[in-house]
N, C-alpha and C positions, 0 to 999 in steps of 0.2 A: 505494500500499498505506498502513496506518494500522496501526496498533498502541494500543490505548490500555490499558494497564493499571492497577488499585486495588488496592491490598494494605491489610488490616486485620487483622494477625494479632492486634492486640492488643484487638482488639472481643472481647467475650465476651458478652454479654447476647444474650437470645433470646426474644421474646415471639411468641406464638400469635395466628395473624389467622383468622377464621371464614371471613370472604369475599372471595376475590383481587381485587382493587380498589380495597379499601378504604382508608382514610387508613393510612398507613403510619409508625410510631415511626421517626425517621431517624436513629437510632442502631443499628438491628438490623443484623446481619451476621452471618453463618456461621465456626464459630469453623474451625479447620482442617481439611483433609478430606484422608485418602490413600486408597487403593483404593475408591474410588467409584465411582457411574458417574452420567455427564451425561447429559438425554435434553431435546430439544425438543419444545415442545408448545405449540402455536398462538404467542404471541407470549413464551412463559415456557421458561426452562431450569429443569427439576426435578435436584434434587443427591439422592441415594441411596444409603445407605450408607457404606459406608468408615470411617476410625475415625481417630482422631489422638493422636501417640505422644508420652509423657513422658520424657525422658530426663533419665537423674541417673545421677553418680557417687556410688559407696559404696567405703570402703577395702575394701581386697583385693579388688575385683572392677572389671573395665574397665567396666560398666556395669548400670542394671537398664534393662529396656526395658518401660514398662507404657502398654500399648495399651489406647487406651480404644474401643468400637467405638461409632458413634455410633447409636440408638435407629429403628428402623425406624417407630414410632409417629408422629415427626416428621418432615415431609421440607420440603425449602428450594425455593421458588420464586422464580426473578428473573424483571421484568419488564423487557423489552430495551429498551421504549420509553421508560419512567421510572425505568430501572436502579435498580430498588428491589427489595429482597429480605425474603420474604414469606414464617413460619412456618407451615407447614400440619399439624395436630394428623390422624392417622386413626382409623380405628375398624376393629373386625372382628380377625379373626383374622391379622395381620400375620406377614411370614417372621423367622428371629431376625435378628440385626445379624449383617450379613457386611459381609465386603471379598472386592474381585474377584470379583464376583458379572456376572452376564450379564441384560443388561435390555434392553425393547423396548415401543413405545408402539402399540396397534392398535385401533382404536374408540374413543379417549378412555380407553383402560386400559393402567396399566403390568403387566407380565409382568416374574417376578423369577426366573429358573432359576441353579441351582447356587452357586456361593461356597463363602468358609471363615467358619465361623463362630464367634462370639466363643465357645461352648463348645468349641474344638477340634476340629469334625467338618466335615467334608465336605457343605453341604446336597445333598440328592437332591430336595427336593419342587418344585414351581411356585406361584406366588403371584399374585393379581391384584387390581391397587388400580384401583376404578373414580374416575376423577378430578374425578367431576362428585358421585360422593355422599362420596366421600372413605374409601371402605369396603374394607378388604381382604375377601379370599378365596383361601382354598387351593383350586385347581384339579388341583393333582395329588400324591396317590394321591387317587381317589375316598372319600369318606367311611367307607366300611366296608373300608377297605385299609388300617391306621393302623398294622401291626405291620410291623417289621422283618424278613427284607429284604424289600421292594418287589418284588410281583411282575408288575406290568404293566414292559412295555420301557420304560425312560429312559438318560439317559445315566448311566454312573458317575461317581461322586465326585470333581468335580474342581473348579480355579478359573481365574483367568485366561486366560478362552475368549471370543473375539469374536461377537459377535451382530447380527442385521438382520433386516429386515422385506421379506417377497416374496411379493406376490399375496396379503396377508392371512395369511400365514402366518409364523412366526418361524423363523428358521436360527440354530444354535449350530456353530461350528466351534473345533477344536484345544483348548486348556487343558492342565493336569497337573495331578494328582491320582492317586487310588488306584488300583491295579492292578486291573482288575474278577476279580471272583472268583464272582460268580451269573451265570445264563444270560439272567435280567431287562435285563442292563445292556448297554447300547447303548455299543461302543468303537470297532470297525476297527481300523485301523492304528495300533500304540503305542510307544514304545519306552522300555525300562525304564532307568530312572534307578540307575545300578549304585552313585551313591554311597549312597543309601536302601538297596540290596538289600543291601548289606554290613551295615548296621545292621538286618536284618529288619524293615526298614520299607517296605513294597513302594510305591514311587510309578513314574509311567511319564508321559512325554509322548503326546499324544493328536494325529491328525490328522484325524479323522473330521467328515464334516459330519450333522448332526441335525436333524431340522424337528419343530416343535411345530405342533398345527394347533388354532387358537384355538376352532372351532366344535364337536372332538371332544374335546379337552384328552390329546390320546394325541402321544405322540413317534416317529419311525421315522427309520432308519438311511438317507440318502439316497445312493445308488451315483452315482459321477461318473467321469467319461471325463478323457483330456489327460494331461498333465503333472502328476503328483499334488506336493505340496508335503508335505515331510517333518512330522513333527510336531514342534510347537513350542508356546510357551505364550508369554502376555504380548507379544503379536502386535499390531502396528497394524493396523486393518481398519475399512472402509468399504464402503456399497454407495453406487451412484451410477447412475440407468438402471435397467438389468437387467445391472448388471454388477458382482459384491463384488470389492475387492481387500485383499491382506493385504503388508505389508512385514516384513519380520525377526522378530523373535521369539527366545525361548529355545530351545535345544535342549542338551540336556546344562551344559555351560560356555561354547559358543559363544551370543554373540549375533549373530542372521545380518544380512545384508543381500541377502537374494533377495528379490524384487518378484515375485506372482503376481494373475491375474485368475481368477474363474470366473463363466462364463457361463452365468448364470439360465435361459438359454432350453434350452439345450442340457445344463445341469451338466457341461461341460468346462472341464477347467482350464487354463491357459496362462501359461507363465511367461513375464515381460519383461524379457528382455536388454537390457545395456548396448550401447546403438550404438558402433561403431568410433569414429565422430568425435563420440562423448558425454565431453566431458572432465569431465564433474561428475557423482557420485552419492553419495547419502548412505551414509555408516558404518553398520555393522551395530549393532543395537540392540533392545534391549526395552523394554516400559513408553512405547511412545513416544504419538502421537495421530494419527491419521488422518483427515481429515474434507475433504468438499468445499468447495469456495470457491471466489467470483465467480458473475456473472451467467448465464454461458453455459454453463453444467455440464461445463464442460471442463478443470477444475483440480483438484488435491489437494493439499492441505498438510499434510505431516508436518512434525513438531515435537517434538523433547526426546528422552527415553529413557536407557538406560543402555547404554556402550557394552561390550565382552567384558573390560575391563579393568577396568570397575564405577565408571569415570567419569560425571559426567552431564553429558550434552549440551545446548544451549542453541540449536542451529541450527534455522533456520527452511528449510523446501523447499518449493518448489512442482513440482508434477508436471501438464506440459500432456499428457492424452492425443491431442490429434490429431498433435502432432509424437514424442509416445511420449520427452520431454527431460524431465529433472530439471532446475531453478535453483536455486542457493541464494541466500537473500534476505541477503547477508551485514551490511546494518547491521542487521538486527534480532538480537536476544538475549537469549533467558530460560532461562536454566538451571534444568530442571527434568525429574521422571520421577515414575512412577506416578500421575501427574495424569488430568483426563478433559477431554473437548471432545465440541462438539457444532456445527450447522451451524443458523443461522437467517438468514431474509433476506439468503442470499449472503455472511455472515460468520462467522467460526469462533470461538468462545466455548471459552476454555481454563479450566478453575479447580481448586486446587489443587495436591497433589502432593508430592514432597519437593523442597526446594532446594540440599542439602548438596551438595560438588563431586567426594565419591568416596562410593560406597556403603558400604565398609566404615569409613568412621567414624560408619556407623547412625545415623540417624534423627534427627540434629542437628539441622535445620531443615525443618520443614515449613510448610505456605502456606496460608493462604485468599483467595489472590490469585486477582482474575479478569482475565483479558485478552483483548481482541476484537481479530481481525485480521480485516483488510479489505484486499483488494486493487483492489476497485471507488473510484474515485475521490467524494469528496463533491460532491454537487451547489452549485451556487452558491447555489441558496437554502436549503440546513443548514449552510452555511458561513457565511451574512450571518445566520442567526438564532441561531446559536452566539455569533456575536462581541458580537451585541446583547445576549443572555440574562447573559454571562458580565460585561460592562459594568454590566451594572444589577444584578448578584447580588456583585458584586466592591466596589461601593458603598454598598448599601444592607442594615441587617440585613434590614427588615422590605421585602425585596423587591417582596412583595404591593401594598404603597403606594406604590411609588415615582412621582414626578409624570409621570416619562418615557411611563408607560402612557399617560396623558392625550394626549401627544403624539405617539406610535404609532397610536392611535386615528383620529388625524385623518387620516393618509397610506396606512395601512395597510389590507387590506382583513382582514376578522374571521377570515377562515380562517389567515392568515398573523398576527394576533396570538395567535390560541389554538395555533401553534408554535411561538411563542415563547414564551410562556408554559409551556408541557409543558416546553420544553428549561430555562427557567429552572428549573422546580421539580425537574429531573434533578441541575442542575450543583448548587442549595441542599443536596439533597441528600448529594450527593459533598462539598462543603464543610463540612459539619456534620460528615464522617467526616473531615475534615482528608486529604482524599485526594490520593495520589500519581501524578498523573497522568503518562504518558509518551507523546509523539507521534515517530514514526518513518516517514519516507518514504524508500525506497530508490530508488536510481537507475532513472529510467524501464525500462530495458535488463531488467528484472527482472519 
């Protein structure tokens, strides 16, 4: 297991790049993100939406919460090979600025659903971004149906829901939002928020599974069987193979620790119970990240979140599917919640979120930290390249003209030289940011 963290909360300069893979200004790094989505596409991580919060103290008040939403007209791409960030402009009919939306990628297009908008309403429209042309298009409702309420079937307004792709269609699960009030809204089973009901602000937690067809741009409610999970929002969810997994989430004031799987072949829910001989199980939480990790497609990584007391969790857990057991990686700690993550090449990348110790201190520490987590050992080849590149970059300001390259050319194959040069470029990029890097290796039993 290795973890590499880079924290650039003080860096705010943003430069657009027209072409992915072009020369990148080495001081470009995203500002803080909370309530965003992170998606994987080829060798890139894509960061969509969310907000950054500036918390200030004023006399007579506990504090002013000035949430600033990120524009959906510009997206951040992270190249996992070069470790470079790229800021891309987009065009067309983009979605409003959103937090806690649901996103998925199908056929080189990002689809965006639901979420809470900067203008204080739940988004009920669906948008598509062509990643090759960078052009947005609203795909739901159809062009001749712009008046509210929307008459075509669609999920009722909500945020903090899970999304995943199966056989070319996009599925949405759970969430928290407005109580359904129109016949066109798809909602299934839900539980009213009694605290909001007393204020006449009707909100609810949902547990339905909704399908979106990218071919017809239509929503439909999916009937499921088995032991249905209760309604919830902000659960940690991911899909591995033909199975969708969820852990925890919030229902009323309870942040749960139940664990469910949904067999997408039969649409059957099953609760995964703690075994009698299993002495380890994660605490209840919401706003955590669950993502596949490792080469054999047999493990899930669960990280961070909030517990029922509002404390920010810093733990790392790995669930092994064949043995049906959780194992805490006790040597790894990273306190964060309302962050996002995704998997590329067997590693999980975690980005952003809040880092303060308790949610009741409200938005005191937000982050632009990027963390890579892997349980696959590095190869001897990559370790050697890292060592050589680190030495050259550390000892020479103009590393590309270091005389040691001539010596390496005498003894190494061209492909090895290229690999070391790419490694040196990545390390130089991080050096320009004064990157704080942390590596940790837990016991082999983990």
